[in-house]
VOVO-871566 format. One record per residue (C-alpha): x, y, z; residue in three letters. Coordinates in steps of 0.25 Angstrom, whole numbers, plus 5000, padded with zeros to 4 digits. Layout:
! VOVO-871566
XYZAla/...
This chain:
! VOVO-871566
489049334984Met/490149394990Asn/491349294996Asp/490949295010Asn/489449255004Gly/490249144995Lys/491049095007Lys/490049085016Arg/489048995006Leu/490348915001Gly/490448885016Ala/489048845018Arg/489048755005Ile/490248685009Arg/489648665024Gln/488448605016Ala/489248515007Arg/490048465021Leu/488648445028Asp/488048385017Ala/489448285017Gly/489748295002Ile/490948344994Ser/491048464985Gln/491048354975Lys/489748294978Glu/489148454980Leu/489648484965Ala/488848364960Cys/487748394968Arg/487648534963Val/488248514948Gly/489548594951Leu/491048554953Thr/491848534965Gln/492648644962Gly/491248744962Val/490848674975Ile/492248724981Ser/492148854977Thr/490848874982Val/491248824996Glu/492548924995His/491649024992Gly/492449054979Val/491049044971Ser/489549034977Thr/488348974972Ile/487249054964Asp/485849074973Ala/485048994965Pro/486048864965Lys/486048854978Leu/484848774981Pro/485548664974Met/486848664981Trp/485948664994Ala/485148534990Thr/486548474986Ala/486948505000Leu/485748475009Gly/485548605015Lys/484448725014Pro/484948835004Val/484748935017Met/485848855023Tyr/486848925013Phe/486449065018Tyr/486249055033Leu/487049165040Gly/487149245030Glu/486849395028Gly/485849485021Leu/486649475008Glu/486349315008Thr/484949345013Val/484549404999Glu/485349304995Gln/484549195002Arg/483349254996Ala/483749244983Met/484149104985Ala/482949064991Val/482149134980Leu/483049064969Gly/482448934974Met/480948974968Phe/480548934954Pro/480549084949Pro/479049074945Asp/478849074960Arg/479449184964Phe/478249264964Glu/477649174974Phe/478749174983Val/478849324983Leu/477349334987Gln/477549244999Met/478749335003Leu/478149445001Glu/476849415008Asn/477649345021Met/478449495022Ala/477249565021Leu/476549455033Thr/477649485043Met/477849625041Gln/476249635044Gln/476549545055Glu/477749645058Ser/476849765058Glu/475749695067Ala/476749655078Gln/477349795077Gly/
């Protein structure tokens, strides 16, 4: 993630924490880190690994997608990876088949209308 992405995510984390009415120390306890780590994330110095974002979202009382709202294409790909990371590995094939079926249905509907 580039520096701008880190800063945007950090700002979202900070806003979610303030919305929840908790301190950096309380958030640190909820996610099992130190207050210093929370501070570096909020200031965009460091970031959160996508697989850990659901834990942060739960701790902050926000849906995972809250942290990606209003982002560009690069982040859309990151969002997709974050969402896929929420599924157990043994369900990936099932999820991919569902997505493929949805895409094919949308394509057929589009072709039928055009």
